[in-house]
C-alpha positions as CSV (number, residue, x, y, z in Angstrom):
1,M,28.7,101.8,-84.6
2,L,25.4,102.5,-82.8
3,S,22.3,100.8,-84.1
4,R,18.8,102.2,-84.5
5,E,17.9,100.8,-81.1
6,D,21.0,102.4,-79.5
7,I,20.1,105.9,-80.6
8,T,16.5,105.8,-79.4
9,D,17.3,107.7,-76.2
10,I,19.1,110.5,-78.0
11,L,16.4,111.2,-80.5
12,L,14.6,114.5,-79.7
13,N,11.9,116.4,-81.6
14,E,12.7,120.0,-82.6
15,K,9.7,121.1,-80.5
16,D,10.8,119.5,-77.3
17,D,11.5,121.6,-74.3
18,L,15.1,122.6,-73.4
19,T,14.8,120.6,-70.2
20,I,14.5,117.4,-72.2
21,L,17.7,118.3,-74.1
22,L,19.6,119.0,-70.9
23,T,18.5,115.7,-69.4
24,C,19.6,113.9,-72.6
25,L,23.0,115.5,-72.7
26,S,23.6,114.7,-69.0
27,N,22.8,111.0,-69.2
28,R,25.2,108.2,-70.2
29,F,23.1,106.1,-72.6
30,F,26.0,104.0,-74.0
31,K,28.2,101.6,-72.1
32,N,31.8,102.8,-72.0
33,R,30.8,105.9,-74.1
34,Q,30.2,109.4,-73.0
35,S,26.9,110.9,-74.4
36,G,26.6,114.7,-74.5
37,F,25.0,114.4,-77.9
38,A,21.4,114.5,-79.3
39,L,19.9,114.0,-82.7
40,V,17.1,116.5,-83.5
41,V,14.3,115.4,-85.9
42,D,11.3,117.1,-87.3
43,G,7.6,116.0,-87.2
44,N,8.4,113.5,-90.0
45,A,11.3,111.9,-88.1
46,K,13.8,113.4,-90.5
47,L,17.1,114.6,-89.1
48,I,17.4,118.4,-89.1
49,G,20.3,118.9,-86.8
50,V,22.5,117.8,-83.9
51,A,22.8,119.3,-80.4
52,T,25.6,119.4,-77.8
53,D,26.5,121.4,-74.8
54,A,28.6,123.6,-77.0
55,D,25.5,124.4,-79.2
56,I,23.6,125.7,-76.1
57,R,26.6,127.9,-75.1
58,K,26.8,129.3,-78.7
59,F,23.1,130.1,-78.7
60,L,23.3,131.9,-75.4
61,L,26.3,134.0,-76.5
62,S,24.7,134.9,-79.8
63,H,21.1,135.6,-78.7
64,R,21.6,136.6,-75.0
65,K,18.4,134.7,-74.1
66,M,17.3,131.2,-73.3
67,P,16.1,129.1,-76.2
68,I,12.4,128.1,-76.3
69,D,12.8,124.6,-77.8
70,V,15.5,122.2,-79.0
71,G,15.1,123.3,-82.6
72,E,16.5,126.7,-81.8
73,V,19.7,125.2,-80.5
74,A,20.2,122.4,-83.1
75,N,23.3,122.8,-85.3
76,R,22.0,122.3,-88.8
77,N,25.5,122.3,-90.4
78,F,26.2,118.7,-89.3
79,I,28.1,115.8,-90.7
80,S,26.1,112.7,-91.6
81,I,26.7,109.3,-93.4
82,S,24.3,107.7,-95.8
83,A,23.2,104.2,-94.7
84,D,24.1,103.0,-98.2
85,L,27.8,103.8,-97.9
86,P,30.1,100.8,-97.3
87,R,31.9,100.8,-93.9
88,D,35.4,101.2,-95.5
89,V,34.3,104.5,-97.1
90,W,33.1,106.1,-93.8
91,P,36.5,107.6,-92.9
92,I,36.9,109.1,-96.4
93,E,33.4,110.6,-96.3
94,I,33.8,112.0,-92.8
95,A,37.3,113.5,-93.6
96,K,35.8,115.1,-96.8
97,Q,32.9,116.7,-94.9
98,M,35.2,117.9,-92.1
99,A,37.5,119.6,-94.7
100,E,34.6,121.2,-96.4
101,R,33.5,122.8,-93.1
102,G,37.0,123.7,-92.1
103,W,36.8,121.7,-88.9
104,G,40.1,121.2,-87.0
105,T,41.8,118.2,-85.3
106,N,39.4,118.2,-82.4
107,Y,36.1,116.7,-83.6
108,P,33.1,119.1,-83.1
109,V,30.9,116.0,-82.4
110,R,31.7,112.6,-81.0
111,F,29.0,110.9,-82.9
112,V,28.1,111.1,-86.7
113,P,24.5,110.2,-87.5
114,I,23.7,107.6,-90.2
115,I,20.6,108.4,-92.2
116,D,18.5,106.5,-94.7
117,Q,17.4,107.8,-98.1
118,S,14.5,109.6,-96.6
119,G,16.7,111.4,-94.1
120,V,15.6,109.4,-91.1
121,P,18.4,108.6,-88.6
122,V,19.0,104.8,-88.4
123,G,22.3,104.8,-86.3
124,A,25.4,106.6,-85.5
125,I,29.2,106.3,-85.8
126,D,31.5,106.9,-82.9
127,T,34.3,109.0,-84.5
128,Q,36.7,107.8,-81.9
129,D,36.6,104.3,-83.5
130,L,37.7,105.8,-86.8
131,E,40.1,108.5,-85.4
132,K,43.3,107.1,-86.9
133,D,41.8,106.3,-90.3
134,I,40.3,109.8,-90.5
135,E,43.5,111.5,-89.5
136,K,45.5,109.7,-92.2
137,L,43.1,111.0,-94.8
138,R,42.8,114.5,-93.4
139,D,46.3,115.4,-92.3
140,R,49.6,115.5,-94.2
141,V,53.2,114.8,-93.5
142,V,55.9,116.8,-95.2
143,V,59.4,115.2,-94.8
144,V,62.1,117.8,-95.2
145,G,65.4,116.3,-96.3
146,L,65.5,113.0,-98.2
147,G,68.8,111.5,-97.1
148,Y,69.2,108.2,-95.2
149,V,67.0,109.5,-92.3
150,G,64.3,111.3,-94.2
151,L,63.6,109.0,-97.1
152,T,63.2,105.9,-95.0
153,V,60.8,107.5,-92.5
154,A,58.9,109.1,-95.4
155,L,58.3,105.7,-97.0
156,A,57.5,104.0,-93.7
157,L,54.8,106.5,-93.1
158,A,53.5,106.3,-96.6
159,E,53.1,102.5,-96.1
160,T,50.6,103.2,-93.3
161,G,48.3,105.1,-95.7
162,I,49.0,108.7,-94.6
163,H,49.7,111.3,-97.2
164,V,53.4,112.1,-97.4
165,T,55.3,114.7,-99.4
166,G,59.1,114.5,-99.4
167,I,61.0,117.6,-100.2
168,D,64.7,118.2,-100.9
169,T,66.8,120.9,-102.6
170,N,68.6,118.3,-104.7
171,I,66.8,118.4,-108.1
172,E,68.6,115.3,-109.4
173,K,67.5,113.3,-106.3
174,I,63.9,114.4,-106.7
175,L,63.8,113.5,-110.4
176,Q,65.2,110.1,-109.6
177,L,62.6,109.5,-106.9
178,Q,59.8,110.7,-109.2
179,S,60.9,108.1,-111.8
180,G,60.5,105.4,-109.1
181,Q,64.2,104.9,-108.3
182,S,65.9,105.2,-105.0
183,P,69.1,107.4,-104.7
184,L,70.1,105.3,-101.6
185,Y,71.2,101.7,-101.2
186,E,68.5,100.3,-98.9
187,S,66.5,97.1,-99.4
188,G,62.8,97.6,-100.1
189,L,62.9,101.4,-100.8
190,E,62.1,101.2,-104.6
191,E,59.2,98.8,-104.1
192,I,57.5,101.2,-101.7
193,I,58.2,104.2,-104.0
194,K,56.6,102.4,-107.0
195,N,53.6,101.1,-105.0
196,R,52.8,104.5,-103.3
197,M,53.8,107.1,-105.9
198,G,50.8,109.0,-107.1
199,K,48.5,107.6,-104.4
200,N,49.6,109.0,-101.1
201,L,53.3,109.7,-101.8
202,S,54.9,112.5,-103.8
203,F,58.2,114.3,-104.0
204,Q,59.0,117.9,-104.8
205,V,62.0,120.3,-104.9
206,G,62.5,123.1,-102.4
207,P,60.8,124.4,-99.3
208,P,57.1,123.7,-98.7
209,A,54.9,126.2,-100.4
210,Q,51.7,124.4,-100.5
211,Q,49.1,125.4,-97.8
212,L,46.6,122.8,-96.8
213,G,43.0,123.8,-96.2
214,T,41.7,124.9,-92.8
215,G,41.3,122.0,-90.5
216,Q,44.0,119.9,-92.2
217,A,47.1,119.7,-90.1
218,T,50.6,119.3,-91.5
219,F,53.3,117.4,-89.7
220,Y,56.7,118.8,-90.8
221,L,59.4,116.1,-90.2
222,I,62.7,117.8,-90.2
223,C,65.4,115.4,-91.3
224,L,68.1,117.9,-92.5
225,P,71.8,117.2,-92.2
226,T,73.7,118.7,-89.3
227,P,77.3,118.0,-90.3
228,L,80.4,118.5,-88.1
229,D,82.7,121.3,-89.2
230,P,86.0,119.6,-89.8
231,S,88.1,122.5,-88.5
232,S,86.1,123.9,-85.5
233,K,84.4,120.5,-84.6
234,Q,81.2,122.4,-84.1
235,L,77.9,121.2,-85.4
236,D,76.7,123.1,-88.5
237,L,73.0,123.9,-88.0
238,S,72.8,126.2,-91.0
239,Y,70.5,123.8,-92.9
240,I,68.0,123.8,-90.1
241,D,68.3,127.5,-89.4
242,E,67.7,128.4,-93.1
243,F,64.8,126.1,-93.4
244,F,63.1,127.5,-90.3
245,E,63.3,131.0,-91.7
246,V,61.0,129.8,-94.4
247,L,58.9,127.5,-92.3
248,I,57.9,130.0,-89.7
249,S,56.0,132.0,-92.3
250,T,54.5,128.9,-93.8
251,L,53.2,127.3,-90.6
252,K,49.5,127.6,-89.9
253,Q,47.7,127.1,-86.7
254,G,47.3,123.4,-85.8
255,D,50.5,122.3,-87.6
256,C,53.2,120.1,-86.0
257,V,56.9,120.4,-86.2
258,V,58.8,117.1,-85.7
259,L,62.6,117.4,-85.3
260,R,64.3,114.2,-86.2
261,S,67.8,115.6,-87.0
262,T,70.7,115.2,-84.6
263,V,71.0,118.5,-82.7
264,P,72.8,119.9,-79.6
265,L,70.9,119.9,-76.3
266,G,68.6,122.8,-76.1
267,T,68.0,123.2,-79.8
268,G,64.3,122.2,-79.7
269,K,63.5,124.7,-76.9
270,K,65.2,127.5,-78.9
271,I,63.1,126.7,-82.0
272,V,59.9,126.6,-79.9
273,N,60.7,130.0,-78.4
274,K,61.5,131.5,-81.8
275,I,58.1,130.4,-83.3
276,E,56.2,131.6,-80.3
277,R,57.9,135.0,-80.4
278,L,57.7,135.6,-84.1
279,R,54.1,134.3,-84.6
280,N,52.8,135.4,-81.2
281,W,51.6,131.8,-80.8
282,R,51.5,129.4,-77.9
283,V,53.0,125.9,-78.3
284,G,50.6,123.1,-77.5
285,S,47.5,125.1,-78.7
286,D,48.5,127.2,-81.8
287,F,51.2,124.8,-83.0
288,Y,52.9,121.6,-81.8
289,F,56.6,120.7,-81.4
290,I,57.8,117.2,-81.1
291,Q,61.4,115.7,-80.8
292,A,61.7,112.3,-82.3
293,P,65.5,111.5,-82.8
294,E,66.4,109.0,-85.5
295,R,68.3,105.9,-84.3
296,T,68.1,103.4,-87.2
297,V,71.1,101.7,-88.9
298,E,71.8,102.4,-92.5
299,G,71.0,99.3,-94.7
300,D,68.2,98.1,-92.4
301,A,66.3,101.2,-91.5
302,L,62.9,100.2,-92.8
303,R,62.8,97.2,-90.5
304,E,64.3,99.1,-87.6
305,I,61.8,102.0,-87.8
306,K,59.0,99.4,-87.2
307,E,60.9,97.2,-84.7
308,L,63.0,99.5,-82.6
309,P,61.5,101.8,-79.9
310,Q,60.8,105.3,-81.2
311,I,61.9,108.1,-78.7
312,I,59.2,110.8,-78.5
313,A,59.2,114.0,-76.6
314,G,56.8,117.0,-76.8
315,A,57.1,120.6,-75.8
316,T,53.7,120.1,-73.9
317,P,51.5,117.1,-73.1
318,A,49.4,117.9,-76.1
319,C,52.5,117.9,-78.4
320,L,53.6,114.6,-76.9
321,D,50.2,113.1,-77.6
322,R,50.4,114.1,-81.3
323,G,53.9,112.7,-81.6
324,A,52.9,109.4,-80.0
325,K,49.9,109.0,-82.4
326,L,52.0,109.7,-85.5
327,F,54.8,107.2,-84.7
328,S,52.5,104.5,-83.3
329,D,51.3,104.0,-86.9
330,I,54.8,102.8,-88.0
331,S,56.5,101.5,-84.8
332,K,55.6,98.7,-82.5
333,V,56.9,100.6,-79.5
334,T,57.0,104.3,-78.7
335,V,59.0,105.5,-75.7
336,L,57.6,108.8,-74.3
337,V,60.2,110.9,-72.5
338,S,59.7,113.9,-70.2
339,S,61.4,116.7,-72.0
340,L,62.8,117.8,-75.4
341,E,66.3,117.9,-73.9
342,A,66.0,114.3,-72.6
343,A,65.1,113.2,-76.2
344,E,68.0,115.1,-77.6
345,M,70.4,113.6,-75.1
346,I,69.1,110.0,-75.5
347,K,70.2,110.1,-79.2
348,L,73.6,111.5,-78.4
349,A,74.2,109.3,-75.4
350,G,73.6,106.1,-77.4
351,N,76.1,107.0,-80.1
352,A,78.7,108.4,-77.7
353,Y,78.5,105.2,-75.6
354,R,79.1,103.0,-78.7
355,D,82.0,105.1,-79.8
356,Y,83.4,105.0,-76.3
357,S,83.2,101.2,-76.0
358,F,84.8,100.8,-79.5
359,A,87.6,103.1,-78.4
360,F,88.2,100.8,-75.4
361,A,88.3,97.7,-77.7
362,N,90.7,99.4,-80.2
363,Q,93.0,100.5,-77.4
364,L,93.1,96.9,-76.1
365,A,94.1,95.9,-79.7
366,E,96.9,98.5,-79.6
367,V,98.3,97.0,-76.4
368,A,98.0,93.5,-77.8
369,R,99.9,94.5,-80.9
370,E,103.0,95.3,-78.8
371,H,103.1,91.6,-77.7
372,N,101.7,89.9,-80.8
373,V,98.7,88.8,-78.7
374,D,95.5,87.7,-80.4
375,I,93.1,90.4,-79.2
376,D,90.1,88.4,-80.6
377,E,90.9,85.5,-78.3
378,V,91.3,87.9,-75.3
379,I,87.9,89.5,-75.8
380,S,85.9,86.4,-76.8
381,K,87.2,84.4,-73.8
382,S,86.8,87.4,-71.5
383,N,83.1,87.6,-72.5
384,L,82.5,83.9,-72.6
385,N,79.7,83.0,-70.1
386,Y,80.7,86.1,-68.0
387,P,77.8,88.5,-67.9
388,R,79.8,91.4,-66.5
389,S,82.1,91.5,-69.5
390,T,80.6,92.7,-72.8
391,I,83.6,94.0,-74.6
392,P,83.0,94.7,-78.3
393,A,85.3,93.5,-81.0
394,P,87.9,96.0,-82.4
395,S,87.6,97.2,-86.0
396,P,89.6,99.0,-88.6
397,G,88.2,102.3,-87.4
398,V,85.0,103.8,-86.1
399,G,83.5,105.9,-88.9
400,G,80.2,106.9,-90.4
401,P,78.1,110.1,-90.1
402,C,76.9,109.6,-86.5
403,L,79.6,108.0,-84.3
404,T,82.2,110.4,-85.6
405,K,80.0,113.4,-84.9
406,D,77.8,112.9,-81.8
407,P,80.5,112.6,-79.2
408,Y,81.7,116.1,-80.1
409,L,78.4,117.5,-78.9
410,F,79.3,116.4,-75.4
411,G,82.7,118.1,-75.9
412,A,80.8,121.4,-76.4
413,S,79.3,121.1,-73.0
414,G,82.4,122.5,-71.3
415,L,83.3,119.4,-69.2
416,K,86.7,119.8,-67.6
417,K,87.4,116.1,-67.9
418,N,85.7,114.6,-70.9
419,P,86.3,110.8,-71.4
420,I,83.7,110.8,-74.2
421,L,85.6,113.3,-76.3
422,S,88.9,111.5,-75.4
423,A,87.5,108.3,-76.7
424,R,86.5,110.0,-80.0
425,L,89.9,111.5,-80.4
426,Y,91.5,108.1,-79.8
427,N,89.3,106.5,-82.4
428,E,90.5,109.0,-84.9
429,T,94.1,107.7,-84.5
430,V,93.2,104.1,-85.3
431,P,93.4,104.3,-89.1
432,K,97.0,105.6,-89.0
433,Q,97.9,103.0,-86.3
434,L,96.6,100.2,-88.6
435,V,98.3,101.5,-91.7
436,D,101.6,101.6,-89.8
437,F,101.0,98.1,-88.4
438,I,100.1,96.7,-91.8
439,L,103.0,98.2,-93.6
440,S,105.4,96.9,-91.0
441,N,104.3,93.4,-91.9
442,V,104.2,93.8,-95.7
443,T,107.4,92.7,-97.4
444,K,106.4,93.0,-101.0
445,R,104.6,96.1,-102.1
446,Q,104.1,95.5,-105.8
447,S,100.3,95.4,-106.0
448,G,97.7,96.0,-103.4
449,L,93.9,95.4,-103.2
450,V,91.5,96.4,-100.4
451,L,87.9,95.3,-100.2
452,G,85.0,97.2,-98.6
453,L,85.3,101.1,-98.6
454,A,81.8,101.9,-97.3
455,F,82.0,102.9,-93.6
456,K,80.4,99.5,-92.7
457,G,79.5,96.3,-94.6
458,S,76.7,94.8,-92.5
459,P,74.0,95.8,-92.9
460,P,75.3,96.8,-96.4
461,T,75.4,100.5,-97.4
462,D,77.0,102.6,-100.1
463,D,77.7,105.5,-97.6
464,L,81.3,106.8,-97.8
465,R,80.7,109.7,-95.4
466,N,83.4,109.7,-92.7
467,S,84.6,106.3,-93.7
468,T,87.8,105.2,-92.0
469,N,88.1,102.5,-94.6
470,L,88.4,105.1,-97.3
471,E,91.1,106.8,-95.2
472,I,93.0,103.6,-94.7
473,A,92.8,102.7,-98.4
474,F,94.1,106.2,-99.4
475,E,97.1,106.0,-97.1
476,L,97.9,102.4,-98.1
477,S,97.8,103.4,-101.8
478,K,100.8,105.7,-101.4
479,H,103.0,102.7,-100.5
480,F,102.3,100.3,-103.4
481,E,103.5,100.3,-107.0
482,S,99.9,99.7,-108.1
483,F,96.8,99.8,-105.9
484,A,93.1,99.0,-106.5
485,T,89.9,98.9,-104.5
486,W,86.6,97.0,-104.6
487,D,83.3,97.3,-102.8
488,A,80.3,94.9,-103.0
489,V,77.8,97.8,-103.1
490,I,79.5,100.9,-104.4
491,D,80.1,101.4,-108.2
492,K,83.7,101.1,-109.1
493,E,83.6,104.6,-110.7
494,K,83.2,106.1,-107.2
495,L,86.2,104.2,-105.7
496,I,90.0,104.7,-105.7
497,N,91.2,102.9,-108.8
498,G,88.0,100.8,-108.5
499,L,87.7,97.3,-110.1
500,S,84.8,95.1,-110.8
501,E,84.6,91.6,-109.3
502,R,85.4,90.1,-112.8
503,E,88.5,92.3,-113.1
504,V,89.6,91.4,-109.6
505,V,89.5,87.7,-110.2
506,A,91.0,88.0,-113.6
507,D,94.0,89.8,-112.2
508,S,94.6,87.9,-109.0
509,S,98.2,89.1,-108.9
510,F,98.0,91.1,-105.8
511,S,100.9,90.9,-103.3
512,F,98.6,92.5,-100.6
513,L,94.9,91.8,-99.8
514,G,93.1,93.8,-97.2
515,I,89.5,93.3,-96.0
516,L,88.3,96.6,-94.5
517,N,84.6,96.3,-93.8
518,N,82.5,93.3,-92.8
519,H,80.4,92.8,-95.9
520,P,80.0,89.0,-96.4
521,S,81.1,89.2,-100.1
522,N,84.6,90.4,-99.1
523,P,86.0,87.1,-97.7
524,E,84.4,85.1,-100.5
525,L,86.1,87.2,-103.1
526,V,89.4,86.9,-101.2
527,K,89.1,83.1,-101.3
528,K,88.6,83.3,-105.1
529,I,91.7,85.4,-105.4
530,L,93.7,83.0,-103.3
531,S,92.7,80.1,-105.5
532,H,93.6,81.9,-108.7
533,T,96.6,84.0,-107.7
534,S,100.0,83.7,-109.5
535,V,102.1,85.4,-106.8
536,G,104.5,83.5,-104.6
537,E,104.3,85.5,-101.4
538,L,101.4,87.7,-100.3
539,T,100.1,89.5,-97.2
540,L,96.5,89.2,-96.1
541,F,94.9,91.7,-93.6
542,D,91.9,90.1,-92.1
543,P,90.7,92.2,-89.1
544,W,87.3,90.5,-89.1
545,R,88.8,87.0,-88.9
546,K,86.8,85.7,-91.8
547,I,89.6,83.7,-93.6
548,D,90.9,80.4,-92.3
549,V,94.0,80.0,-94.4
550,R,94.3,76.3,-93.6
551,G,90.8,75.7,-94.9
552,C,91.1,77.6,-98.1
553,V,92.0,76.3,-101.6
554,I,95.3,78.0,-102.3
555,S,97.0,78.4,-105.7
556,K,100.0,76.2,-106.0
557,S,102.1,79.2,-106.9
558,V,101.8,80.6,-103.3
559,S,104.6,79.7,-101.0
560,K,103.9,82.0,-98.1
561,I,101.0,84.0,-96.7
562,Q,101.6,86.7,-94.0
563,Y,98.3,86.8,-92.1
564,I,97.5,90.0,-90.2
565,T,94.7,90.6,-87.8
566,M,93.9,93.7,-85.7
567,S,96.7,92.8,-83.2
568,M,98.9,90.1,-84.5
569,S,100.8,88.8,-87.5
570,K,101.4,85.2,-88.3
571,E,103.3,83.6,-91.2
572,W,101.8,80.6,-93.0
573,R,104.1,78.6,-95.3
574,M,102.4,76.4,-97.9
575,E,103.4,72.8,-98.3
576,T,105.5,72.2,-101.4
């Protein structure tokens, strides 16, 4: 804020000569602040207008002559703030007056005068100090697609105070959100929904139809699914294509499109070219395009959005600047990259690398199985205090919506030798390998129970998409007289012969127990079963090595436990 003393040098009388105005606009009166701005008052010291270089140019273009005095140049349609207004209300009042005048994202003036009740200027506000607060009030974010990606980023943005509208074609999902409930299992979502609903957060069905006023920019965050076609193994971009058919006619000048969905390389540039061609616009001036790929983990996305670096790319430097400003409000670190294609590839490369490394670990486990070697010992001791060895642990399969999809996008690149795709294809064989290995070590197949069907257990999620655990459970169920499943997060109605925890413990007559994902509740429930079971011999599949049979309380009815890991089988006989 500039005080009454600060603005003395930029106060001009409406009758002053134009030379005085030019001198004022050319001088730097404020330390670390460009001037180029004058306050014009009348004979009673009341503010009648403001004057900038742009106002002189407008006068010359309109009148084709030089102005006689400062009063002719002064812009009388100016924004001002009453000296009585509290400081925290300034952004609201400035944003309101800007919207009333239809002013865009570039402020027409750098300084907003503060006037007293009689209209005399007593100070000025540097709008650059309030830029973020004003933009939150003026601009809007429309999040398109409220799945795991869209809903979490929508709520993270709403927490910062910006106005957010989430849209989805699923009516049931929208009604659930409007009632304050989250359709997804994610800690903290419902609290934000209830706190922000009706304030700066809303949800609606269908494509965006609402047009904001002139000068209000809309950021469209595209978080639509791009599933992999199971037969062709090509990415299905129909959701994005159909949405852009509607969006192109809805966009207005100054709007920003932010693509957060996973897409093949080159998708962003194609979208930009299409908008430019159909609207006869230029990216970076008429509209803005930003690539900001999502990289959070399900179950902990709200924290990761704030903590993990956000990858930002823009079609032009002006686009990049807008993307950086948007995400700097929610993330501690924004990583600016040089091109849209680089941002697209960063997302794909990260997931493909993880899938590749897991394939390596799982193939080691397959080799270890042939010799009944403990692969966990091999990997842990290979990594121990040896910085060049960072082998991950093997698991009962590499599933989920991302790691099962993204490597195929490199397969579409036409590489003659493609180890990335080879690793993905290998990982797809792991569930059958494990089923065969388990069954080869199960002697009694009366009753089976597997725990953890979501594609991962930690952080917890209820997502069954591309879950290898679901695949393993289904295959195992064919080989037992009776078979049941349990999951710490997913309702039993959504499972294969699902049981509640109470029903699991009450039964406890399972001849086979299998832990499929790494949710911490799984080993605890297995321990309860072991202490209550009435069977004499049972098989336990523990790929995560969470059960130490020697340290468990075992029912006296148990005489033998066949203990199976990812690579070995060991028999434990109970003392009689």
